[in-house]
Kinemage of the C-alpha trace (Angstrom):
@kinemage 1
@onewidth
@group {chain A} dominant
@subgroup {mainchain}
@vectorlist {calphas} color= white
{ca met a 1} P -18.977 -48.883 -4.388
{ca pro a 2} L -19.142 -44.730 -4.202
{ca ser a 3} L -23.569 -43.708 -5.685
{ca arg a 4} L -22.884 -42.127 -9.341
{ca ser a 5} L -23.611 -38.410 -8.912
{ca his a 6} L -26.252 -37.229 -11.096
{ca asn a 7} L -26.903 -34.196 -12.258
{ca pro a 8} L -30.709 -33.481 -13.408
{ca lys a 9} L -29.312 -31.088 -16.817
{ca leu a 10} L -26.929 -33.668 -17.490
{ca pro a 11} L -28.602 -36.808 -19.462
{ca asp a 12} L -27.520 -40.128 -18.624
{ca ser a 13} L -24.164 -40.571 -21.031
{ca thr a 14} L -23.732 -44.009 -22.674
{ca pro a 15} L -19.844 -45.824 -23.530
{ca asp a 16} L -20.065 -44.295 -26.553
{ca gly a 17} L -20.501 -40.918 -25.357
{ca ser a 18} L -23.927 -40.878 -26.743
{ca ala a 19} L -26.823 -40.466 -23.714
{ca ser a 20} L -30.153 -42.228 -23.426
{ca asp a 21} L -31.955 -39.331 -24.800
{ca gly a 22} L -30.448 -39.071 -28.239
{ca ser a 23} L -28.449 -35.560 -27.628
{ca val a 24} L -24.566 -36.489 -27.744
{ca ser a 25} L -21.813 -35.648 -24.600
{ca asp a 26} L -18.498 -33.831 -24.772
{ca gly a 27} L -17.281 -35.015 -22.750
{ca ser a 28} L -16.059 -32.803 -20.848
{ca val a 29} L -14.556 -32.602 -17.160
{ca ser a 30} L -18.046 -31.241 -15.669
{ca asp a 31} L -19.911 -33.898 -17.045
{ca val a 32} L -20.921 -35.427 -13.917
{ca ser a 33} L -23.337 -38.208 -15.249
{ca ala a 34} L -19.901 -40.072 -15.679
{ca pro a 35} L -18.816 -42.415 -13.170
{ca arg a 36} L -17.096 -42.339 -10.612
{ca asp a 37} L -15.472 -45.590 -10.072
{ca glu a 38} L -14.205 -45.906 -13.897
{ca arg a 39} L -11.336 -45.066 -15.793
{ca pro a 40} L -12.189 -42.848 -19.082
{ca glu a 41} L -11.427 -44.896 -22.185
{ca leu a 42} L -10.314 -44.319 -25.709
{ca asp a 43} L -11.881 -46.107 -28.446
{ca leu a 44} L -7.815 -46.334 -31.007
{ca gly a 45} L -10.530 -46.690 -33.447
{ca gln a 46} L -12.180 -43.789 -33.757
{ca phe a 47} L -9.188 -41.581 -32.281
{ca leu a 48} L -7.590 -39.539 -35.209
{ca pro a 49} L -3.822 -39.097 -33.680
{ca tyr a 50} L -3.840 -42.961 -33.676
{ca arg a 51} L -5.626 -43.668 -37.002
{ca leu a 52} L -3.045 -41.541 -38.941
{ca asn a 53} L -0.278 -42.797 -37.320
{ca ser a 54} L -1.465 -46.256 -37.475
{ca leu a 55} L -2.194 -45.386 -41.388
{ca ala a 56} L 1.163 -43.449 -41.927
{ca asp a 57} L 3.211 -46.238 -39.926
{ca arg a 58} L 1.899 -49.103 -42.022
{ca ile a 59} L 1.994 -47.069 -45.579
{ca ser a 60} L 5.284 -46.598 -44.520
{ca gln a 61} L 6.361 -49.884 -43.590
{ca ala a 62} L 4.954 -51.151 -47.086
{ca leu a 63} L 6.090 -48.863 -49.757
{ca ser a 64} L 9.800 -49.986 -47.766
{ca arg a 65} L 8.921 -53.197 -48.433
{ca ile a 66} L 10.105 -51.564 -52.200
{ca tyr a 67} L 13.392 -49.970 -51.417
{ca gly a 68} L 14.693 -51.811 -48.879
{ca glu a 69} L 14.564 -55.417 -51.155
{ca arg a 70} L 14.786 -54.032 -53.916
{ca phe a 71} L 18.207 -50.739 -52.806
{ca gly a 72} L 19.203 -51.850 -49.758
{ca ile a 73} L 18.214 -48.609 -48.163
{ca thr a 74} L 16.040 -48.081 -44.942
{ca ile a 75} L 13.185 -45.376 -44.130
{ca ala a 76} L 15.173 -42.601 -43.194
{ca glu a 77} L 17.760 -43.143 -46.064
{ca trp a 78} L 14.391 -43.302 -48.569
{ca arg a 79} L 13.515 -40.012 -46.471
{ca val a 80} L 16.917 -38.529 -47.221
{ca leu a 81} L 17.024 -38.879 -51.007
{ca ala a 82} L 13.855 -37.696 -51.452
{ca trp a 83} L 14.339 -34.393 -50.221
{ca leu a 84} L 17.751 -34.400 -52.186
{ca ser a 85} L 15.455 -35.679 -54.733
{ca his a 86} L 13.994 -32.566 -55.514
{ca arg a 87} L 16.209 -30.273 -54.023
{ca glu a 88} L 19.290 -29.022 -54.800
{ca glu a 89} L 21.268 -29.051 -51.449
{ca leu a 90} L 19.979 -29.469 -47.876
{ca thr a 91} L 21.564 -29.660 -44.325
{ca ala a 92} L 21.149 -32.424 -41.999
{ca lys a 93} L 19.284 -29.829 -40.270
{ca gln a 94} L 16.978 -29.442 -42.977
{ca ile a 95} L 15.898 -32.667 -43.563
{ca gly a 96} L 15.024 -33.413 -39.378
{ca glu a 97} L 12.584 -30.584 -39.841
{ca his a 98} L 11.205 -31.051 -43.119
{ca thr a 99} L 11.302 -35.587 -41.962
{ca arg a 100} L 11.138 -34.835 -38.218
{ca met a 101} L 13.246 -37.389 -37.418
{ca asp a 102} L 15.974 -36.874 -34.929
{ca lys a 103} L 19.056 -35.530 -34.811
{ca ala a 104} L 20.716 -39.393 -34.953
{ca lys a 105} L 18.771 -41.121 -37.152
{ca val a 106} L 19.174 -38.559 -39.489
{ca ser a 107} L 23.561 -38.729 -38.878
{ca arg a 108} L 22.714 -42.110 -39.581
{ca ala a 109} L 21.149 -42.462 -42.329
{ca ile a 110} L 23.658 -39.633 -44.032
{ca gln a 111} L 26.237 -41.365 -43.179
{ca ala a 112} L 24.976 -44.946 -44.678
{ca leu a 113} L 24.246 -42.690 -47.823
{ca glu a 114} L 27.506 -41.343 -48.055
{ca ser a 115} L 29.549 -44.689 -47.470
{ca arg a 116} L 27.571 -45.856 -50.776
{ca ala a 117} L 28.768 -43.012 -51.890
{ca leu a 118} L 25.090 -41.961 -53.083
{ca ile a 119} L 25.235 -38.955 -51.702
{ca arg a 120} L 27.799 -36.039 -50.490
{ca arg a 121} L 28.565 -33.376 -48.532
{ca thr a 122} L 30.542 -29.978 -49.114
{ca gln a 123} L 31.038 -28.025 -46.199
{ca ser a 124} L 29.744 -23.865 -46.083
{ca ala a 125} L 31.850 -21.453 -46.798
{ca gln a 126} L 30.528 -19.669 -44.273
{ca asp a 127} L 30.061 -21.270 -42.029
{ca gln a 128} L 32.665 -24.336 -41.178
{ca arg a 129} L 30.298 -26.456 -38.644
{ca val a 130} L 27.173 -26.408 -41.234
{ca his a 131} L 27.476 -28.898 -43.988
{ca tyr a 132} L 25.319 -29.141 -47.449
{ca leu a 133} L 24.012 -32.753 -49.005
{ca his a 134} L 24.050 -33.448 -52.905
{ca leu a 135} L 22.607 -36.188 -54.387
{ca thr a 136} L 25.495 -37.383 -56.747
{ca gln a 137} L 25.419 -39.151 -59.876
{ca glu a 138} L 25.245 -43.103 -58.091
{ca gly a 139} L 22.589 -41.255 -55.931
{ca glu a 140} L 20.322 -40.362 -59.131
{ca ala a 141} L 20.080 -43.091 -61.088
{ca leu a 142} L 19.330 -45.046 -58.086
{ca leu a 143} L 16.481 -42.457 -57.307
{ca ser a 144} L 15.388 -42.382 -61.442
{ca glu a 145} L 14.850 -46.101 -60.726
{ca leu a 146} L 13.170 -46.398 -57.529
{ca ile a 147} L 10.445 -42.846 -57.774
{ca pro a 148} L 8.904 -44.320 -60.775
{ca gln a 149} L 8.526 -47.559 -58.279
{ca ala a 150} L 7.204 -45.951 -55.526
{ca arg a 151} L 4.725 -43.618 -57.628
{ca ala a 152} L 3.532 -46.619 -59.270
{ca trp a 153} L 3.191 -48.195 -55.984
{ca glu a 154} L 1.384 -45.030 -54.657
{ca ala a 155} L -1.051 -45.250 -57.616
{ca glu a 156} L -1.953 -48.826 -56.462
{ca leu a 157} L -2.608 -47.828 -53.366
{ca leu a 158} L -4.928 -45.039 -54.266
{ca ala a 159} L -6.782 -46.668 -56.529
{ca thr a 160} L -9.330 -46.761 -54.353
{ca leu a 161} L -10.388 -43.976 -54.421
{ca ser a 162} L -12.428 -41.917 -57.065
{ca ser a 163} L -10.343 -38.378 -57.615
{ca gly a 164} L -12.802 -35.955 -55.809
{ca glu a 165} L -12.346 -38.801 -53.063
{ca tyr a 166} L -8.271 -37.722 -53.709
{ca arg a 167} L -8.459 -34.396 -53.899
{ca asp a 168} L -10.967 -33.916 -50.305
{ca leu a 169} L -8.298 -36.036 -48.888
{ca leu a 170} L -5.268 -34.003 -49.714
{ca asn a 171} L -7.745 -31.124 -48.847
{ca thr a 172} L -8.855 -31.998 -45.162
{ca met a 173} L -4.785 -33.001 -44.312
{ca ser a 174} L -3.565 -29.631 -45.663
{ca lys a 175} L -6.977 -27.816 -43.190
{ca leu a 176} L -5.918 -30.177 -40.399
{ca glu a 177} L -2.037 -29.631 -41.015
{ca arg a 178} L -2.967 -25.624 -41.227
{ca gln a 179} L -5.142 -26.017 -37.747
{ca leu a 180} L -1.756 -28.151 -36.308
{ca thr a 181} L 0.397 -24.814 -36.734
{ca arg a 182} L -1.716 -22.401 -34.789
{ca leu a 183} L -2.714 -24.825 -32.215
{ca glu a 184} L 1.549 -25.130 -32.126
{ca arg a 185} L 1.957 -21.668 -31.625
């Protein structure tokens, strides 16, 4: 087994990143105090991307039980309907951008909703390749039942947070979204 390199200027670190002298290692590559024969570890319980994704997936799945069982729509179809509920018209491309769903998933959702007469397409007068999506009366009626139930479910989920915690959560999410936008440039 190779011997562990040791830099006397850097404290010995423990698996959680704290050092034996109480300081915290930044985990950078230059931290030669880490054993070379061990793989880096990632505690997913403390890794923000994993935690946020897991929470979002759990929330989405739990909410989908309401609209899936009661209204027979999928998560992708719900997302299309939700976006159309506050926009008069959108294209499939715009829905894909807003929902971050891939083109095929958006297309399947649109076809399913159109086959149930919940949405309709109209062709653009300027570009025949572009179709605008609109809610039908049936789609509006479905949403008039579904949205209050979704909001009630959300209120039950958020009941564990104080109004200040909820405000702080939204502010924190906004800050992370702005930072991510900067990082993506």
